[in-house]
Structure formats: structure tokens, C-alpha cells
C-alpha positions in Angstrom: 0.0 0.0 0.0 1.0 3.7 -0.3 0.3 6.3 2.3 1.7 9.8 2.4 4.2 8.9 -0.4 5.6 6.0 1.6 5.5 2.7 -0.2 5.2 -0.3 2.2 5.7 -3.9 1.3 5.6 -6.9 3.6 7.6 -10.0 2.8 9.3 -13.0 4.5 13.1 -13.0 4.3 13.8 -15.8 1.8 16.2 -18.6 2.2 18.0 -17.5 -0.9 18.9 -14.1 0.8 20.9 -15.7 3.5 24.7 -16.2 3.4 26.7 -19.1 4.8 27.3 -17.4 8.2 23.5 -16.9 8.6 23.5 -13.1 7.9 21.6 -11.6 5.1 23.6 -10.9 1.9 24.3 -7.3 1.1 23.5 -7.8 -2.5 20.2 -9.3 -1.6 19.4 -6.2 0.4 20.1 -4.1 -2.8 17.7 -6.3 -4.6 15.0 -5.8 -2.1 15.5 -2.0 -2.2 15.4 -1.9 -6.0 12.3 -4.1 -6.1 10.4 -2.0 -3.6 11.4 1.3 -5.1 10.6 0.1 -8.7 7.1 -1.0 -7.5 6.4 2.5 -6.1 7.8 4.1 -9.3 5.5 1.9 -11.4 2.5 3.1 -9.3 3.7 6.7 -9.8 4.1 6.3 -13.5 7.8 7.1 -13.4 9.3 3.6 -13.6 12.1 2.6 -15.9 9.6 1.4 -18.4 7.8 4.8 -18.3 11.1 6.6 -18.7 12.2 4.3 -21.6 9.3 5.8 -23.6 11.0 9.2 -23.3 14.4 7.7 -24.2 15.5 8.1 -20.6 16.6 5.7 -17.9 17.2 5.6 -14.2 20.6 4.8 -12.9 21.7 4.3 -9.3 24.6 6.4 -8.2 25.0 5.4 -4.6 23.8 3.2 -1.7 24.5 3.7 1.9 23.3 0.8 4.1 23.3 0.3 7.8 22.4 -3.1 9.3 21.2 -2.5 12.9 20.1 -6.0 13.5 20.4 -9.0 11.2 17.1 -10.1 9.7 16.5 -13.8 10.1 15.7 -16.5 7.6 11.9 -16.6 6.9 11.3 -13.7 9.3 8.3 -11.5 8.3 9.5 -7.9 7.7 8.1 -4.7 6.5 10.1 -2.7 3.8 9.3 1.0 3.6 10.7 3.4 0.9 10.0 7.0 0.0 11.5 9.4 -2.5 12.2 13.1 -2.8 14.0 15.2 -5.5 17.2 17.1 -4.6 17.6 20.4 -6.4 16.3 19.0 -9.7 19.4 16.9 -9.9 18.5 13.6 -8.7 16.2 11.5 -6.5 16.9 10.7 -2.9 15.5 7.3 -2.2 15.3 6.1 1.5 14.6 2.7 2.9 13.8 1.0 6.2 13.2 -2.5 7.1 11.3 -3.3 10.3 10.5 -6.5 12.2 7.0 -7.4 13.4 7.5 -5.2 16.4 8.4 -2.2 14.3 12.0 -2.4 15.4 14.3 -1.1 12.7 16.5 -3.8 11.3 18.1 -2.0 8.3 18.2 1.6 7.0 19.6 2.8 3.7 19.8 5.8 1.4 20.1 5.6 -2.4 20.6 8.2 -5.1 18.8 7.7 -8.4 19.8 9.8 -11.4 17.7 10.2 -14.6 19.9 10.1 -17.7 19.5 10.0 -21.5 19.4 6.4 -22.7 21.7 7.0 -25.6 24.7 8.6 -23.8 23.9 8.4 -20.0 24.1 12.2 -19.7 22.1 13.4 -16.6 18.9 15.4 -17.2 16.9 17.7 -14.9 13.9 16.1 -13.2 11.4 18.9 -13.6 10.9 18.3 -17.4 10.2 14.7 -17.1 8.4 14.1 -13.7 4.9 15.4 -12.7 5.0 18.6 -10.7 3.2 16.9 -7.8 6.4 14.7 -7.4 8.8 17.6 -7.2 8.4 18.6 -3.5 12.0 18.9 -2.5 13.7 17.0 0.4 13.8 19.1 3.6 17.6 18.9 3.9 20.6 17.7 2.1 21.4 14.0 2.7 24.5 13.2 4.7 26.8 11.4 2.2 29.6 9.3 3.6 33.0 10.0 2.0 33.8 7.2 -0.3 36.2 8.5 -2.9 39.4 6.6 -2.0 42.1 5.5 -4.5 43.9 2.3 -3.6 47.5 2.9 -4.5 48.3 0.2 -2.0 46.1 -2.9 -1.5 46.0 -6.2 0.2 44.2 -8.4 -2.2 43.1 -8.4 -5.8 40.7 -10.6 -7.8 39.7 -10.7 -11.4 36.2 -11.3 -12.8 34.6 -11.6 -16.2 31.2 -10.0 -16.6 28.5 -12.5 -17.6 25.2 -12.2 -19.4 23.2 -12.9 -16.2 25.0 -9.9 -14.6 23.1 -7.5 -16.9 19.9 -5.7 -16.3 17.2 -4.2 -18.5 19.5 -1.3 -19.2 22.0 -3.7 -20.8 24.7 -2.9 -18.3 26.0 -4.7 -15.2 23.4 -4.6 -12.3 24.4 -2.7 -9.2 24.3 -5.8 -7.0 27.1 -7.4 -8.9 29.6 -4.7 -7.9 29.0 -5.6 -4.2 29.6 -9.3 -5.0 32.8 -8.4 -6.8 33.9 -6.4 -3.8 33.1 -9.1 -1.3 34.7 -11.8 -3.4 38.1 -10.0 -3.1 38.0 -10.4 0.8 39.9 -13.3 2.3 37.9 -16.3 3.4 39.2 -15.8 7.0 37.2 -12.6 7.2 34.1 -13.7 5.2 33.6 -16.6 7.6 34.5 -14.8 10.8 33.0 -11.4 10.2 29.7 -10.0 9.0 29.1 -6.6 7.3 27.2 -4.0 9.4 27.5 -1.1 6.9 28.2 -0.6 3.3 28.6 2.4 1.1 28.7 1.9 -2.7 29.5 4.7 -5.2 28.8 3.7 -8.8 31.0 5.7 -11.0 30.9 4.2 -14.5 28.8 1.5 -16.3 30.2 -1.9 -17.1 29.2 -4.1 -20.0 29.5 -7.6 -21.3 32.1 -9.1 -21.7 34.3 -6.7 -19.7 37.0 -8.0 -17.5 37.0 -6.5 -14.0 39.7 -6.0 -11.3 38.5 -5.8 -7.7 41.0 -4.6 -5.1 40.6 -4.3 -1.4 42.6 -2.8 1.5 41.7 -4.0 5.0 42.2 -1.9 8.2 41.9 -3.8 11.4 40.4 -2.0 14.4 40.0 -3.3 18.0 36.3 -4.3 17.6 35.8 -4.2 13.8 37.3 -4.3 10.4 37.1 -1.7 7.6 37.5 -2.7 4.0 38.1 -0.3 1.2 37.4 -1.6 -2.3 38.0 -0.2 -5.8 36.5 -1.9 -8.8 37.8 -1.0 -12.3 37.8 -2.1 -15.9 40.9 -4.2 -16.6 41.3 -3.0 -20.2 41.3 0.8 -19.8 41.7 1.1 -16.0 38.4 3.1 -15.7 37.3 3.1 -12.1 33.7 1.6 -12.0 32.9 1.7 -8.3 34.2 2.4 -4.8 32.9 0.4 -1.8 33.5 0.9 1.9 32.4 -1.8 4.4 32.5 -2.1 8.1 32.5 -5.6 9.6 31.7 -7.0 13.0 33.2 -10.1 14.6 30.8 -13.0 14.7 
């Protein structure tokens, strides 16, 4: 249902969303966010399909995710999402996931940019969205700094983009960058730690059959780990994404 521009969806956390340590997968959270946001956009007549008729498309520029408490397998949860434009430049999309007692499990912020389909150049929102949807956000979102360059790194992995990595825009879906980031983390961390926050900055698009390099630098703190990731195209060294993750000890 939709009340006061907040879209609400109730689901049970699926078995397929859980990782080997029993925590929800970050990429599955991104899928949940995109699915709920896309459903609301469809109801508002501003979905990707609606924009395609105008030779436009939505692209996601950033996600900031905070896991307050791990959702459990098969747990019934409520996903809420709402949107606001920011200075005619992009959409700020916010998300919350609650348990049955309305305790917040996950919160997130996303930035969606409307671009021309043929060249991915950003366009202003006012020309393409109904005026009733242009009520601006009350204040600027707090964006976590995520612009690192890894001149030194601890681990590196190489990947090849696959056809099933692509979405309806014919480029690599945003969830895949998170998988590439996590796959570059050593198994000793993946099996002993769980991510509690994730910031992803999507910088450039990737296509089939690009080859991808994923690098990570790991900083150890007394009660947590911080991993800094850079993902880039192997052929031309174009940086595709930056990822910052904070991990807790299991």
C-alpha cells in the first residue's frame, strides 16, 4: 500500500537471501531495495519502463546501508521506501526494514539519477516528472566520504562479466559490484565477520564481456574491520565503483 508517499511492502526474508554465516547478503538487500522502489515508481508512472518511452533511464549512483540487527531467515518484515527530489538533480530514495514489532533492522539511502538512454548524460527532473512529485527534500542528505584511491592494497581478484550480470539497461546490475567487492575479501574474514554497513559509489557503467579487477585494502580496528574496495575495468583502467564496508566479529 502507499500512504503519504511512503510505499510499504511486507515479505518474509527468503532462504536465498541468507549467506553461509546466517547473515543476510548485502547484494540481496540491494535487490529488495530496488524491487520495492521500482514498484512504487510503477504506481507513480515514473518507472524505468515509463522513462524508456522518453528515451531516458534511471541509474543508481550510490547506496548507503546500515544493518542495525540482522534479519533472520523466513522472518516476516516490512520494507518502507520513500522518495524526494534534490535540487532538480537527482532522487533521494530512502529505505527502512522493520520487524513485526516495528524495530528497525536495516536503514539505507540511495541516489537515483535520470539520464539520457543514448549517452547516459544526466537530465533535470522537472521536465520529465509530474509537478506533484517535485516537492524537495527538507535537507541535504549526509553522504559518507567514499572517494578513496587504492595505491596500496592487500588483495586483488579478477572477474569476467556474464550475461546474467546484466539488467534491462544492458549494463551490469548494481548488485554485482557488491559481489565483486566481497569476493576479493579473504575467506578468513568472510567466515568470521559480518558486514554491518556498506557504502557503494557507482562511477561508470560496465558491460558484457568486460573483465573486471577488484582490489581491497583492509584496516583492522579493536572491535571491527574496515575494508576499502576499488573496482575498475581491466582494459582501460576506468574506475567503476568504490565500496567501503564495516564488519563486526561473529
